[in-house]
C-alpha positions as CSV (number, residue, x, y, z in Angstrom):
1,X,-23.7,9.6,12.1
2,X,-23.1,5.8,11.8
3,X,-19.4,6.0,12.8
4,X,-19.9,8.1,16.0
5,X,-18.0,6.6,18.9
6,X,-16.7,3.7,16.9
7,X,-13.1,2.7,17.7
8,X,-11.2,2.1,14.4
9,X,-7.6,1.0,14.4
10,X,-5.5,2.3,11.5
11,X,-2.3,0.2,10.9
12,X,-0.8,2.2,8.0
13,X,2.6,3.9,8.5
14,X,2.2,6.9,10.6
15,X,2.8,9.5,7.9
16,X,0.0,7.9,5.7
17,X,-2.6,7.7,8.5
18,X,-3.4,11.4,9.1
19,X,-6.0,12.0,6.3
20,X,-8.1,9.0,7.2
21,X,-7.7,9.8,10.9
22,X,-9.0,13.3,10.4
23,X,-11.9,12.2,8.3
24,X,-13.0,9.7,10.9
25,X,-12.7,12.2,13.7
26,X,-14.8,14.6,11.8
27,X,-17.8,12.2,12.0
28,X,-17.3,11.4,15.6
29,X,-15.3,8.1,15.3
30,X,-12.4,7.4,17.5
31,X,-9.4,6.3,15.3
32,X,-6.5,4.6,17.0
33,X,-3.1,4.7,15.3
34,X,-1.2,1.4,15.5
35,X,1.3,1.4,12.7
36,X,2.4,-2.2,11.9
37,X,4.9,-0.8,9.3
38,X,7.0,2.3,9.1
39,X,8.9,3.5,6.0
40,X,12.6,4.4,6.2
41,X,15.4,5.1,3.6
42,X,17.3,2.2,2.2
43,X,20.6,1.2,3.7
44,X,22.6,2.1,0.6
45,X,21.4,5.6,-0.4
46,X,24.4,6.1,-2.8
47,X,23.4,3.1,-4.9
48,X,19.8,4.2,-5.2
49,X,20.8,7.7,-6.2
50,X,22.9,6.3,-9.0
51,X,20.1,4.1,-10.2
52,X,17.6,7.0,-10.2
53,X,19.9,9.1,-12.2
54,X,19.5,6.7,-15.1
55,X,15.7,6.8,-15.3
56,X,15.8,8.8,-18.6
57,X,17.3,5.7,-20.2
58,X,14.2,3.6,-19.7
59,X,11.1,3.2,-21.9
60,X,8.8,2.9,-18.9
61,X,9.0,3.6,-15.2
62,X,6.5,2.0,-12.8
63,X,5.8,3.4,-9.4
64,X,4.1,0.9,-7.1
65,X,3.3,3.2,-4.2
66,X,3.1,6.8,-3.1
67,X,6.1,6.1,-0.9
68,X,8.1,5.1,-4.0
69,X,7.3,8.6,-5.5
70,X,8.2,10.5,-2.3
71,X,11.5,8.7,-1.8
72,X,12.5,9.0,-5.4
73,X,12.1,12.7,-5.9
74,X,13.9,13.6,-2.7
75,X,17.0,12.7,-4.8
76,X,16.3,13.7,-8.4
77,X,14.3,16.2,-10.4
78,X,10.9,15.2,-11.8
79,X,12.1,16.5,-15.2
80,X,14.1,13.3,-15.6
81,X,10.9,11.6,-16.7
82,X,9.8,14.1,-19.3
83,X,10.5,11.7,-22.2
84,X,9.6,8.4,-20.4
85,X,6.3,6.6,-20.1
86,X,5.0,6.3,-16.5
87,X,2.7,3.8,-14.9
88,X,1.4,3.3,-11.4
89,X,-0.6,0.5,-9.7
90,X,-3.0,2.9,-8.1
91,X,-4.7,6.3,-8.0
92,X,-3.0,7.5,-4.9
93,X,0.4,7.0,-6.5
94,X,-0.7,8.7,-9.7
95,X,-2.0,11.7,-7.6
96,X,1.5,11.9,-5.9
97,X,3.1,12.1,-9.3
98,X,0.6,14.7,-10.6
99,X,1.5,17.0,-7.7
100,X,5.1,16.9,-9.0
101,X,3.9,17.7,-12.6
102,X,4.4,14.1,-13.8
103,X,1.7,12.7,-16.1
104,X,0.8,9.0,-15.6
105,X,0.3,7.1,-18.8
106,X,-1.1,3.9,-17.3
107,X,-3.1,3.5,-14.1
108,X,-5.9,1.2,-13.1
109,X,-9.4,2.7,-12.6
110,X,-10.2,0.3,-9.9
111,X,-8.7,-2.6,-7.9
112,X,-5.4,-0.8,-7.4
113,X,-2.7,-3.5,-7.6
114,X,-0.3,-5.1,-10.0
115,X,-2.9,-7.4,-11.5
116,X,-5.1,-4.4,-12.3
117,X,-2.3,-2.6,-14.1
118,X,-1.4,-5.7,-16.1
119,X,-5.1,-6.0,-17.1
120,X,-5.1,-2.6,-18.9
121,X,-5.3,-3.4,-22.6
122,X,-3.2,-0.5,-23.7
123,X,-0.6,-1.3,-21.1
124,X,-0.3,-5.0,-22.2
125,X,0.1,-3.9,-25.8
126,X,2.9,-1.5,-24.9
127,X,5.4,-3.1,-22.6
128,X,6.6,-6.1,-24.6
129,X,10.3,-5.9,-25.2
130,X,10.7,-2.6,-23.4
131,X,13.3,-1.5,-20.9
132,X,11.4,-1.0,-17.6
133,X,12.3,0.2,-14.1
134,X,10.0,-0.7,-11.2
135,X,10.4,1.7,-8.3
136,X,9.3,0.2,-5.0
137,X,10.3,-0.7,-1.4
138,X,12.7,-3.5,-0.6
139,X,10.9,-6.9,-0.7
140,X,7.3,-7.2,-1.9
141,X,5.8,-9.4,-4.6
142,X,7.6,-10.2,-7.9
143,X,4.4,-10.8,-9.9
144,X,4.7,-7.6,-11.9
145,X,8.3,-8.1,-12.9
146,X,7.7,-11.8,-13.7
147,X,4.7,-11.0,-16.0
148,X,6.6,-8.2,-17.8
149,X,9.6,-10.5,-18.4
150,X,7.3,-13.1,-20.0
151,X,6.8,-10.7,-22.9
152,X,10.5,-10.0,-23.3
153,X,10.7,-6.8,-21.2
154,X,14.0,-6.0,-19.5
155,X,13.1,-5.2,-15.9
156,X,15.2,-3.6,-13.1
157,X,14.1,-2.9,-9.5
158,X,15.0,0.3,-7.8
159,X,14.2,-0.1,-4.1
160,X,13.9,3.5,-2.8
161,X,12.8,2.7,0.8
162,X,12.6,-0.2,3.3
163,X,9.9,-1.3,5.7
164,X,10.5,-1.6,9.4
165,X,8.1,-3.1,12.0
166,X,7.7,-1.0,15.1
167,X,5.3,-3.2,17.0
168,X,6.6,-6.0,19.2
169,X,3.2,-7.4,20.4
170,X,-0.5,-6.7,20.3
171,X,-0.8,-5.9,24.1
172,X,-2.2,-2.3,23.4
173,X,-5.0,-3.7,21.2
174,X,-5.8,-6.5,23.7
175,X,-6.3,-3.9,26.4
176,X,-8.6,-1.9,24.2
177,X,-10.6,-5.0,23.2
178,X,-11.1,-5.8,26.9
179,X,-12.3,-2.2,27.5
180,X,-14.7,-2.3,24.6
181,X,-12.6,0.2,22.7
182,X,-11.9,-1.8,19.5
183,X,-14.6,-2.1,16.8
184,X,-12.6,-2.8,13.7
185,X,-8.9,-3.1,12.6
186,X,-7.9,-1.9,9.2
187,X,-5.3,-4.0,7.4
188,X,-4.4,-2.4,4.1
189,X,-1.5,-4.4,2.7
190,X,-0.4,-8.0,2.5
191,X,2.6,-7.1,4.6
192,X,0.4,-5.7,7.4
193,X,-1.7,-8.8,7.4
194,X,1.4,-11.0,7.7
195,X,2.8,-8.9,10.5
196,X,-0.5,-8.8,12.4
197,X,-0.9,-12.5,12.4
198,X,2.7,-13.0,13.1
199,X,2.3,-11.0,16.3
200,X,-1.0,-12.8,17.1
201,X,0.4,-16.4,17.2
202,X,-1.2,-18.3,20.1
203,X,-3.4,-15.3,20.9
204,X,-7.0,-16.5,21.1
205,X,-8.7,-13.1,21.8
206,X,-8.2,-12.0,18.2
207,X,-10.9,-14.4,17.2
208,X,-13.4,-12.0,18.7
209,X,-12.2,-9.2,16.4
210,X,-13.5,-7.6,13.2
211,X,-10.9,-7.0,10.5
212,X,-11.3,-5.0,7.4
213,X,-8.9,-5.8,4.5
214,X,-7.8,-3.3,1.8
215,X,-8.4,-5.7,-1.1
216,X,-10.0,-9.1,-2.0
217,X,-6.5,-10.4,-2.8
218,X,-5.5,-10.1,0.8
219,X,-8.0,-12.7,1.9
220,X,-5.5,-15.4,0.8
221,X,-3.2,-14.3,3.5
222,X,-5.7,-14.8,6.4
223,X,-4.9,-17.9,8.4
224,X,-7.6,-20.6,8.2
225,X,-7.7,-20.6,12.0
226,X,-9.0,-17.1,12.3
227,X,-12.6,-17.2,13.5
228,X,-13.3,-13.5,13.8
229,X,-15.4,-11.3,11.3
230,X,-13.7,-10.4,8.0
231,X,-14.7,-7.4,5.9
232,X,-13.2,-6.7,2.5
233,X,-12.9,-3.3,0.7
234,X,-12.4,-3.1,-3.0
235,X,-9.2,-1.2,-2.7
236,X,-7.1,0.3,0.1
237,X,-7.7,4.0,-0.6
238,X,-8.9,6.2,2.2
239,X,-12.1,7.0,0.3
240,X,-13.0,3.3,-0.2
241,X,-12.2,2.3,3.3
242,X,-14.3,5.2,4.7
243,X,-17.2,4.3,2.4
244,X,-17.0,0.7,3.5
245,X,-16.9,1.6,7.2
246,X,-20.1,3.8,6.8
247,X,-21.8,0.8,5.1
248,X,-21.2,-1.7,8.0
249,X,-22.1,0.5,11.0
C-alpha cells in the first residue's frame, strides 16, 4: 500500500475532512486534521433568510460550494427551486443538491471552478440577460459575477455562511516536521493557501515541505519565495486528491 505510514495534513474545514480522513486511514496512512478554515453562519441570519425566500423569482441560481447548499436549505424548502434553473461549480456541490432532490442543469465535468462553469457551451448560451442569484460564503472571487454581468445578466449575491480562521500559527506542523511526521500538506482552496502562507511569514522550515494544491489555478497564489515541493491535483475533490496521493508515493 503506497500510502501506508504517510503523514498527510488535511486543511479543509473539520466537517468536510472526515471522508478523506477515513479513506486514508483505510490504506494505512496517518491523516492529520489541521483546519485552516471553519464555516459558521453569517452575522445577519434574518437578512439571508429574506433573500433565500425570493429564490423562485430568479431565472438561475448558482451554488458555488456544498457549504452553500447546506446553509441554504437549513432555512428554506428545496421545493422553492422547482421552476428555477440551477448551476454549480463542481460535482460535490451537485451531489449535495441531488441528495435534496434538486436537479442541477449546469455543472462542469472537470476542473471544478467558476472558469469551468463559464466554459460550458450550453451555459454561456443561456445566462445572457437573465436574473441570477449566486449563493456562496462571504468574500471570495468576483469572477463569476463579473463575467455574467458582461452579457447583461442581473446578479445578486446571497452569502449564506462566513469563513473563520482557527489557527494562530503553524507550531503544531513544525513539531511534526521535526519528528518526521509530515509528508504532505493538502491545500484545497485559494483561501487556505493565502492563510497558510500568511501564518508562515518569516518561517524558513516550510521550504522543506511538500504541498499539494487542489487545482492548477491555485499555483498563482504560491509566493515566489517558496522553495519546497509543489504538487498539483486537477480538482479538489476527495477522489482526485486521493488518486494523486497514490501516484506520488
